C-alpha positions in Angstrom: 88.0 101.5 67.2 86.9 98.8 69.6 85.9 99.9 73.1 87.7 98.2 76.0 85.5 97.2 78.9 87.2 97.9 82.2 87.8 94.9 84.5 87.1 95.7 88.1 89.9 94.8 90.5 89.3 93.0 93.7 90.0 95.2 96.7 90.6 92.2 99.0 92.7 90.0 96.7 95.2 92.6 95.8 96.3 92.6 92.2 93.6 90.2 91.0 90.4 90.9 89.0 87.0 90.7 90.7 85.8 87.2 90.0 82.4 87.7 91.7 83.4 85.2 94.3 80.7 86.4 96.7 77.2 85.1 95.7 74.9 87.8 94.4 77.7 90.4 93.9 77.9 92.2 90.6 81.3 93.7 91.4 83.4 95.0 94.3 80.9 97.8 94.9 78.3 95.3 96.4 80.5 92.5 97.6 79.8 91.3 101.1 83.4 90.2 101.6 84.6 93.7 100.8 82.0 95.2 103.1 83.1 92.9 106.0 86.8 93.6 105.5 86.2 97.4 105.3 83.9 97.4 108.3 86.4 95.6 110.6 89.3 97.9 111.7 91.7 95.1 112.3 91.1 93.5 108.9 91.2 96.9 107.2 94.6 97.6 108.7 95.9 94.1 107.7 94.6 94.7 104.1 96.3 98.1 104.0 99.6 96.5 105.1 99.2 93.8 102.4 98.5 96.4 99.7 101.6 98.4 100.7 103.8 95.2 100.5 102.2 94.3 97.2 102.8 97.7 95.6 106.5 97.6 96.8 106.9 94.3 95.0 105.0 95.3 91.9 106.0 98.9 91.0 103.9 100.9 88.5 100.6 99.2 89.4 97.9 101.6 90.6 96.3 100.8 94.0 92.7 99.6 94.0 90.2 102.0 95.4 87.3 101.0 97.5 
């Protein structure tokens, strides 16, 4: 049986895979963009609202964790 390699999801671009768009990142865990969004209260609140709206439109998809 072939093993499936998990694809990390981008916590900032909700519903999309991590494409390593930040130079030097190896995934969401060390992405500077994710760090910036999570460290700014206003951006973090905006992202939370965007996630809620996305999950209402796309039922059954698990929310990304950061």
